[in-house]
C-alpha positions as CSV (number, residue, x, y, z in Angstrom):
1,M,29.4,-5.4,5.4
2,K,25.7,-4.5,4.9
3,T,23.5,-4.8,8.0
4,F,19.7,-4.7,8.7
5,Q,17.8,-3.2,11.6
6,N,15.4,-5.0,13.9
7,P,12.4,-5.2,14.2
8,I,11.7,-6.2,10.7
9,L,8.0,-5.7,11.3
10,P,7.7,-2.8,13.9
11,G,4.6,-2.5,16.0
12,F,1.9,-5.0,16.9
13,Y,2.9,-8.0,14.8
14,P,3.3,-10.8,17.3
15,D,3.8,-14.6,17.1
16,P,5.4,-14.7,13.6
17,S,5.4,-17.9,11.6
18,I,7.4,-18.3,8.3
19,C,7.7,-20.6,5.4
20,R,9.7,-20.7,2.2
21,V,8.6,-21.8,-1.3
22,K,11.6,-21.9,-3.5
23,E,13.0,-18.4,-3.4
24,D,9.9,-16.8,-1.8
25,Y,9.2,-16.3,1.9
26,Y,5.8,-15.9,3.5
27,L,5.1,-14.7,7.1
28,V,2.0,-14.4,9.2
29,T,1.3,-12.9,12.6
30,S,-1.4,-12.9,15.2
31,S,-4.3,-10.4,15.0
32,F,-6.4,-11.1,18.1
33,A,-9.8,-9.1,17.9
34,Y,-8.8,-7.0,14.9
35,Y,-10.4,-7.5,11.4
36,P,-9.3,-8.5,8.8
37,G,-7.3,-11.2,10.6
38,V,-3.8,-12.7,10.2
39,P,-1.8,-10.3,8.0
40,I,0.4,-12.1,5.5
41,F,3.6,-10.8,4.1
42,H,6.0,-11.7,1.3
43,S,9.8,-11.2,1.0
44,K,12.7,-12.3,-1.1
45,D,15.4,-11.3,1.4
46,L,13.9,-11.9,4.8
47,V,14.5,-8.3,5.8
48,N,12.1,-6.3,3.6
49,W,8.5,-7.4,3.7
50,K,5.4,-6.4,1.7
51,Q,1.9,-7.1,3.0
52,I,0.0,-9.0,0.3
53,G,-3.3,-9.5,2.1
54,H,-5.0,-11.0,5.1
55,V,-5.6,-14.7,5.5
56,L,-9.0,-14.1,7.2
57,D,-10.7,-11.3,5.3
58,R,-14.3,-12.5,5.3
59,P,-16.8,-12.5,8.1
60,S,-17.4,-16.2,7.5
61,Q,-13.8,-16.9,8.4
62,L,-13.5,-14.6,11.4
63,P,-16.3,-14.4,13.9
64,L,-15.1,-12.0,16.6
65,D,-18.4,-10.9,18.1
66,G,-18.1,-9.8,21.7
67,Q,-14.4,-10.8,22.1
68,K,-12.0,-8.6,24.0
69,Q,-9.0,-7.0,22.3
70,S,-6.7,-9.7,23.5
71,E,-9.0,-12.6,22.5
72,G,-9.7,-13.7,19.0
73,I,-6.9,-15.0,16.8
74,F,-3.8,-16.5,18.6
75,A,-0.5,-17.7,17.1
76,P,-1.0,-18.7,13.5
77,T,1.4,-21.1,11.7
78,I,1.9,-21.0,7.9
79,R,3.1,-24.0,6.0
80,Y,3.3,-25.1,2.3
81,N,2.8,-28.7,1.0
82,Q,2.5,-29.9,-2.6
83,G,1.1,-26.7,-4.1
84,V,-1.2,-25.7,-1.1
85,F,-0.6,-23.2,1.6
86,Y,-2.0,-24.0,5.0
87,M,-2.6,-21.6,7.9
88,I,-3.6,-23.1,11.2
89,T,-4.6,-21.0,14.3
90,T,-6.9,-20.6,17.2
91,N,-10.0,-18.4,17.6
92,V,-10.1,-18.5,21.3
93,G,-13.6,-17.2,21.7
94,R,-15.4,-18.7,18.8
95,G,-14.7,-22.2,17.6
96,G,-11.2,-23.0,18.8
97,N,-8.5,-24.5,16.4
98,F,-9.0,-24.4,12.7
99,V,-7.3,-24.7,9.3
100,V,-7.7,-22.7,6.1
101,T,-6.0,-23.3,2.8
102,A,-5.1,-21.5,-0.4
103,T,-3.2,-22.1,-3.6
104,D,-2.3,-18.3,-3.8
105,P,-1.0,-16.9,-0.5
106,S,-2.5,-13.5,-1.3
107,G,-5.9,-15.2,-1.3
108,P,-8.6,-16.1,-1.4
109,W,-8.3,-18.5,1.5
110,S,-10.9,-21.2,2.3
111,D,-13.5,-21.0,5.0
112,P,-12.3,-22.5,8.3
113,T,-12.3,-26.2,9.0
114,Y,-12.5,-26.5,12.8
115,L,-10.6,-29.3,14.4
116,D,-11.7,-31.4,17.4
117,S,-8.6,-30.5,19.4
118,P,-7.9,-28.9,22.8
119,G,-5.5,-26.1,23.6
120,I,-4.0,-23.3,21.5
121,D,-1.0,-22.5,19.3
122,P,-1.6,-25.3,16.7
123,S,1.1,-26.1,14.1
124,L,1.3,-28.4,11.1
125,F,4.1,-30.7,10.0
126,F,4.4,-32.6,6.7
127,D,6.6,-35.6,6.8
128,D,8.6,-37.2,4.0
129,D,6.2,-40.2,3.8
130,G,3.3,-37.9,2.9
131,K,1.7,-37.9,6.4
132,A,0.6,-34.7,8.0
133,Y,0.6,-34.0,11.7
134,Y,-1.1,-31.6,14.1
135,C,1.1,-30.3,16.9
136,G,-0.3,-28.2,19.6
137,T,-0.7,-27.5,23.4
138,R,-3.0,-28.9,26.0
139,P,-3.3,-29.3,29.8
140,A,-1.2,-32.0,31.2
141,P,-3.0,-35.4,31.5
142,E,-2.9,-35.4,35.3
143,G,-4.7,-32.1,35.4
144,E,-3.6,-28.5,35.7
145,A,-1.8,-28.9,39.1
146,Y,-0.7,-25.3,38.7
147,S,-1.6,-22.6,36.2
148,G,0.3,-23.3,32.9
149,N,0.9,-27.0,33.6
150,W,0.5,-27.9,30.0
151,E,2.3,-30.1,27.4
152,I,3.0,-30.3,23.7
153,W,1.2,-33.0,21.9
154,L,0.9,-34.6,18.4
155,Q,-1.7,-36.4,16.3
156,E,-1.9,-37.3,12.7
157,L,-4.1,-35.1,10.4
158,D,-5.9,-36.7,7.5
159,L,-5.6,-34.1,4.8
160,D,-8.6,-35.5,2.8
161,T,-11.1,-35.3,5.6
162,M,-9.3,-32.6,7.6
163,K,-9.8,-34.7,10.7
164,L,-7.4,-35.8,13.4
165,V,-6.9,-39.6,13.2
166,G,-5.2,-42.3,15.3
167,D,-3.6,-41.9,18.7
168,S,-2.4,-38.6,20.2
169,Y,1.1,-38.5,21.7
170,S,2.5,-36.4,24.6
171,L,5.8,-35.0,23.3
172,W,7.4,-32.6,25.7
173,R,6.7,-30.2,28.6
174,G,9.6,-27.9,28.1
175,A,13.2,-27.6,29.3
176,L,12.6,-26.8,33.0
177,R,10.8,-28.7,35.7
178,E,7.4,-27.2,36.5
179,V,7.8,-24.7,33.6
180,I,4.6,-22.9,32.7
181,W,2.9,-22.6,29.3
182,P,5.0,-24.7,26.9
183,E,3.6,-23.2,23.7
184,G,4.2,-22.1,20.1
185,P,5.4,-25.6,19.0
186,H,7.0,-26.1,15.5
187,L,8.3,-29.3,14.2
188,Y,11.2,-29.7,11.6
189,K,13.0,-32.7,10.1
190,I,16.7,-32.0,9.7
191,N,19.2,-34.6,8.7
192,G,16.8,-37.4,9.6
193,M,16.1,-36.0,13.1
194,Y,12.8,-34.4,14.3
195,Y,13.3,-31.1,16.1
196,L,10.6,-29.6,18.3
197,L,11.0,-25.9,18.9
198,I,8.8,-24.3,21.5
199,S,8.5,-21.3,23.8
200,E,7.9,-21.6,27.5
201,A,7.4,-19.6,30.7
202,G,4.7,-17.4,29.2
203,T,4.8,-14.6,26.7
204,G,5.8,-12.0,29.4
205,H,9.2,-11.1,30.8
206,H,10.3,-14.7,31.4
207,H,9.6,-15.8,27.8
208,A,12.2,-18.3,26.5
209,V,12.8,-20.5,23.5
210,S,13.8,-24.2,24.0
211,I,14.3,-27.1,21.6
212,A,14.3,-30.9,21.8
213,R,14.9,-33.7,19.2
214,S,13.9,-37.3,18.5
215,K,14.6,-40.0,16.0
216,E,10.9,-40.7,15.8
217,I,8.2,-38.1,15.3
218,T,6.2,-39.5,18.2
219,G,9.2,-39.3,20.6
220,P,10.8,-39.6,23.0
221,Y,12.2,-36.1,22.7
222,T,15.4,-35.2,24.4
223,G,16.0,-31.6,25.3
224,N,19.1,-29.6,24.2
225,P,21.5,-29.4,27.1
226,G,22.0,-25.8,26.2
227,N,18.3,-24.9,26.8
228,P,17.0,-22.3,26.7
229,I,18.5,-21.3,23.4
230,L,17.1,-17.8,23.5
231,T,15.8,-15.6,26.3
232,H,16.3,-12.1,27.7
233,R,14.9,-12.8,31.2
234,H,18.3,-12.8,32.7
235,L,19.2,-9.3,31.3
236,G,16.9,-7.4,33.7
237,K,13.9,-5.1,33.2
238,D,16.1,-2.2,32.2
239,Y,17.3,-4.0,29.1
240,P,15.7,-2.2,26.0
241,V,14.3,-5.3,24.4
242,V,12.3,-7.8,26.5
243,N,10.1,-10.9,26.4
244,V,11.9,-12.5,23.5
245,G,10.4,-15.8,22.2
246,H,7.8,-17.5,20.0
247,C,10.2,-18.3,17.2
248,D,9.9,-20.1,13.9
249,M,12.9,-21.2,11.8
250,V,13.5,-21.3,8.1
251,E,16.4,-22.5,5.9
252,T,17.2,-20.4,2.9
253,Q,17.8,-21.7,-0.6
254,N,21.5,-21.0,0.1
255,G,21.6,-23.2,3.2
256,E,21.6,-20.4,5.8
257,W,19.2,-20.7,8.8
258,W,17.3,-17.8,10.3
259,A,14.6,-17.4,12.9
260,V,11.8,-15.0,13.3
261,G,10.5,-14.3,16.7
262,L,8.7,-11.8,18.9
263,A,10.0,-9.2,21.4
264,S,9.0,-5.9,22.8
265,R,10.8,-2.5,23.1
266,I,10.3,-0.9,26.5
267,N,9.4,2.8,26.7
268,G,9.4,5.1,29.7
269,G,10.1,2.3,32.2
270,Y,8.9,-1.2,31.8
271,Y,6.0,-0.3,29.5
272,R,5.4,-1.9,26.0
273,N,3.0,0.3,24.1
274,L,4.0,-1.1,20.7
275,G,3.2,-4.6,21.8
276,R,5.2,-7.6,20.6
277,E,7.0,-7.0,17.3
278,T,8.6,-9.3,14.8
279,Y,12.4,-9.7,14.8
280,L,14.9,-11.6,12.6
281,M,18.0,-13.4,13.9
282,P,20.7,-15.8,12.4
283,I,21.1,-19.4,13.4
284,Q,24.2,-21.6,13.3
285,W,24.2,-25.4,13.9
286,E,26.7,-27.0,16.3
287,D,26.7,-30.6,17.4
288,G,23.3,-31.1,15.9
289,W,21.7,-28.2,17.8
290,P,20.8,-24.6,16.6
291,I,22.6,-21.7,18.1
292,M,20.4,-18.6,18.0
293,S,22.2,-15.3,17.5
294,P,25.6,-16.9,17.7
295,G,28.3,-15.0,19.5
296,T,26.0,-13.2,21.9
297,G,23.1,-15.5,22.5
298,K,20.7,-12.5,22.7
299,L,18.5,-10.8,20.2
300,E,20.4,-7.9,18.6
301,M,19.0,-4.8,16.9
302,S,21.3,-5.2,13.9
303,Y,22.9,-8.2,12.0
304,P,24.6,-8.7,8.7
305,I,22.0,-9.2,6.0
306,P,21.1,-12.7,4.8
307,A,23.0,-14.0,1.7
308,L,20.0,-13.4,-0.5
309,P,19.2,-11.0,-3.4
310,Q,18.3,-7.7,-1.8
311,Q,15.0,-6.1,-2.7
312,E,13.4,-2.7,-2.4
313,V,12.5,-1.6,1.1
314,T,8.8,-2.3,1.5
315,T,8.3,-2.9,5.2
316,P,4.6,-1.9,5.8
317,A,3.5,1.7,6.4
318,S,6.2,2.7,8.9
319,S,5.3,6.3,7.8
320,A,2.5,7.2,5.5
321,C,0.1,10.0,4.5
322,E,-3.2,8.5,3.3
323,H,-5.2,10.7,1.0
324,F,-8.1,8.2,0.6
325,D,-8.0,8.5,-3.2
326,E,-8.3,4.8,-3.8
327,D,-11.5,2.7,-3.7
328,K,-10.0,0.4,-1.1
329,L,-8.2,1.0,2.2
330,A,-4.5,0.1,2.3
331,L,-3.8,-3.3,3.9
332,H,-2.4,-1.9,7.1
333,W,-5.8,-0.5,8.2
334,N,-7.9,-2.5,10.7
335,F,-11.3,-2.6,12.2
336,I,-12.3,-3.8,15.7
337,R,-14.1,-7.2,15.6
338,T,-16.1,-8.4,12.7
339,P,-18.0,-5.7,10.8
340,K,-21.8,-6.3,10.8
341,E,-22.5,-3.4,8.5
342,E,-20.7,-0.8,6.5
343,C,-19.3,1.9,8.7
344,Y,-17.2,3.8,6.1
345,S,-17.1,4.8,2.5
346,L,-14.3,5.9,0.1
347,T,-16.6,6.6,-2.7
348,S,-19.6,8.6,-1.3
349,R,-17.3,11.7,-1.2
350,P,-14.3,10.9,-3.4
351,G,-11.0,11.7,-1.8
352,F,-12.3,11.4,1.7
353,L,-12.8,8.7,4.2
354,S,-16.5,9.1,5.2
355,L,-17.1,7.5,8.6
356,M,-20.7,7.0,9.7
357,L,-21.7,8.0,13.2
358,R,-23.3,4.8,14.6
359,P,-24.6,4.0,18.1
360,E,-21.7,1.7,18.9
361,K,-19.2,3.1,21.4
362,M,-15.5,2.6,21.7
363,T,-16.0,1.5,25.3
364,E,-18.2,-1.5,24.3
365,L,-17.3,-4.9,23.0
366,V,-18.8,-4.1,19.6
367,N,-17.7,-3.2,16.1
368,P,-17.6,0.6,16.3
369,S,-16.9,3.1,13.5
370,F,-13.2,2.9,13.8
371,V,-10.5,2.6,11.1
372,G,-7.1,2.1,12.7
373,R,-3.4,1.3,12.2
374,R,-0.6,0.2,14.4
375,Q,1.7,2.5,16.3
376,Q,5.2,1.5,15.0
377,H,7.6,4.0,16.6
378,L,8.4,4.9,20.2
379,H,8.1,8.6,19.1
380,F,5.5,9.4,16.5
381,Q,3.1,12.0,15.1
382,A,-0.4,11.4,13.8
383,S,-2.6,14.1,12.2
384,T,-5.7,14.5,10.2
385,V,-8.3,17.0,9.0
386,L,-11.9,16.4,10.0
387,E,-15.1,17.9,8.8
388,L,-18.0,17.3,11.2
389,A,-21.3,19.0,12.0
390,P,-22.3,17.4,15.3
391,Q,-26.1,17.6,15.9
392,N,-26.0,17.0,19.6
393,D,-23.9,16.2,22.6
394,N,-23.8,12.5,21.8
395,E,-22.1,12.9,18.4
396,E,-18.3,12.8,18.3
397,A,-15.5,12.1,15.8
398,G,-11.8,12.4,15.7
399,I,-8.6,10.4,16.5
400,V,-8.5,7.5,19.0
401,L,-5.3,6.2,20.6
402,L,-6.3,2.6,21.4
403,Q,-5.1,-0.2,23.6
404,S,-8.6,-1.7,24.3
405,N,-12.2,-0.7,24.9
406,E,-11.2,-0.1,28.5
407,F,-8.0,1.8,27.9
408,H,-7.7,4.5,25.3
409,F,-7.7,8.3,24.5
410,R,-10.4,9.9,22.4
411,F,-9.4,13.2,20.8
412,V,-12.8,14.3,19.4
413,H,-14.9,17.1,18.0
414,T,-18.4,17.2,19.6
415,K,-21.0,19.4,21.0
416,K,-21.7,20.7,24.5
417,G,-24.9,22.6,25.2
418,G,-25.2,23.8,21.7
419,E,-21.5,24.8,21.4
420,N,-19.0,23.0,19.3
421,V,-16.0,21.8,21.4
422,I,-12.8,19.8,21.0
423,R,-12.0,17.5,23.9
424,L,-9.7,14.8,25.1
425,I,-11.2,11.9,27.0
426,K,-9.1,9.4,28.8
427,C,-10.6,6.0,29.4
428,A,-8.7,3.8,32.0
429,A,-10.1,0.6,33.5
430,G,-13.4,1.5,31.9
431,E,-13.7,4.9,33.7
432,E,-13.9,7.9,31.5
433,E,-12.2,11.2,32.4
434,L,-12.4,14.5,30.6
435,L,-8.8,15.8,30.5
436,E,-9.4,19.1,28.6
437,E,-12.0,20.8,26.5
438,Q,-12.1,24.0,24.4
439,P,-14.7,25.7,22.2
440,V,-14.2,25.7,18.4
441,H,-15.8,27.7,15.7
442,S,-15.4,25.7,12.6
443,E,-16.8,22.4,11.3
444,K,-13.4,21.8,9.7
445,L,-10.6,21.0,12.2
446,Y,-7.0,20.0,11.9
447,L,-6.0,17.5,14.6
448,K,-2.5,16.4,15.6
449,V,-1.1,14.1,18.2
450,E,2.5,13.8,19.1
451,G,4.0,11.1,21.2
452,R,7.5,11.5,22.6
453,G,8.1,8.5,24.7
454,Q,5.2,8.4,27.1
455,D,4.5,12.1,26.9
456,F,1.6,12.7,24.5
457,S,0.5,16.2,23.3
458,F,-2.6,17.1,21.5
459,W,-3.1,20.1,19.1
460,Y,-6.0,21.4,17.0
461,G,-6.5,24.2,14.5
462,E,-8.9,25.7,12.0
463,N,-6.2,25.9,9.3
464,P,-3.0,23.8,8.7
465,S,-0.6,26.6,9.5
466,S,-1.9,27.5,13.0
467,Y,-2.3,24.9,15.7
468,T,-3.4,25.5,19.3
469,S,-2.3,23.3,22.1
470,L,-5.3,21.5,23.8
471,I,-3.1,19.7,26.4
472,Q,0.5,18.5,26.6
473,Q,2.5,15.8,28.3
474,V,-0.4,13.5,29.0
475,D,0.9,10.2,30.3
476,G,0.6,7.5,27.6
477,R,1.3,4.5,29.8
478,I,-2.3,3.4,29.8
479,L,-1.7,2.2,26.2
480,S,0.7,-0.4,27.4
481,T,-0.3,-4.0,28.3
482,D,1.6,-3.5,31.5
483,V,-1.2,-1.2,32.6
484,A,-4.1,-2.5,30.6
485,G,-3.4,-6.2,30.6
486,G,-3.7,-8.5,27.6
487,F,-1.4,-9.1,24.6
488,V,-2.0,-6.4,21.9
489,G,0.0,-3.3,21.0
490,A,-1.4,0.2,20.6
491,Q,-3.3,1.2,17.5
492,M,-4.5,4.7,16.4
493,G,-7.0,5.8,13.9
494,L,-10.2,7.6,13.0
495,Y,-13.4,7.2,15.0
496,A,-17.0,8.4,14.9
497,S,-19.9,7.6,17.2
498,S,-23.4,8.8,18.1
499,N,-23.0,7.1,21.5
500,G,-26.1,5.0,21.7
501,E,-28.4,7.1,19.5
502,K,-29.3,6.7,15.8
503,S,-27.8,9.3,13.6
504,D,-27.5,10.3,10.0
505,T,-24.4,12.4,10.6
506,V,-21.2,11.5,8.7
507,A,-17.6,12.5,9.6
508,Y,-15.3,13.3,6.7
509,F,-11.6,12.8,6.9
510,D,-9.6,14.3,4.0
511,W,-6.3,12.6,4.9
512,F,-4.5,10.9,7.8
513,E,-0.7,11.0,8.3
514,Y,1.4,8.9,10.5
515,R,5.2,9.2,10.8
516,G,7.9,8.3,13.2
517,L,9.9,11.1,14.9
């Protein structure tokens, strides 16, 4: 029997939402303060996914100015109705809940229509009678008696005006009394019953999935006596996969049911550098209720493949060497916050990524000259070759390992008192510390970072056959949200800055290679 391995989208791909159109499947995930926003994937078999674009790929769609790494775009939902794709989500720092639409899921998508609705994690449901509904979260009507005292609510959405109309309805507060953060709601109509799937208890260690059902869309909803139907909170903090939740369900054209959801792999203790990743699990129905991961009730790292035509393995960029020979960056590359000006070029020096040294710093809530990608393996190697002629002590370029503006490593070529140097800077809680520095004698440097668990080692060389160790076994735990706070996973990439001064200097990167070890 053929099997597949979880996660299906390794690395920082949280809050997955899925929909099926005939024999095609589409999936989106949260992107927070990274740009472009809301990566969208296509699959025929639910296991192998190819990124086909970003839903939010224009500045007019995605204002992220000044937002922290774990702000921005939360928990998108993707749905399809009568020839139109809908993506609904929250920009927590700029505008709140909004909808965009497209007839082609690879784009272009419309500019946002903002909705007059409180809360986060909006979802859409299209009923048999042609009506559309908004389902989201909001503080409980009596007020937030304790942090996370919220509820799931519903209101009709007029698709012609894209406005909420009529009364709003309180649907459910979750399976447990005084549960915190009922969130991520999704509605389904199955055999004449309305099912409301949610997560509760927060997206941390106690994350859980629960479900309720009703004969009427407005309720009352009755919880499954087997709730929660999925959680790992009872397995302990030594279990290798934690904080399972935020699921969305889909029925295949063959009548099978599957769920996508998020979870995190721990590394070097209870640390989750890769962030929340996307997993796939089977569902069976018993007595009118879904059984997630039947037989064990926990998310497994391997399952028999779905009964669907298998396709070529195309899961995004798990290992790749980029030679920058195209006129566009591959879809797995990201920027931080909305670009206000061009910070890079692939054409000014063909075959190179040219990165402008701009005043913006990695430590600020700005759009720095950074082009990054997700860390997708617990053990990895990242390397590049850099050509840079720094003019003064403020100018630097190299590799950044990034959790946020306040928690990161900068492995950079710069100047010190007229001498070229290579250095490793650790930034933790906003405080910078120089971990190591060595003189270099070439404007062309080969840089390599190796992460084995939480031990990170940094090498440099003036030719690709001879590397010198700058520093080894640096503790990488500052790249975990368990140290840094927030909701995002680690990224890494290429960076250049003049640190507050204007500059005409350009950093040239001939290639960048990332691979799992």
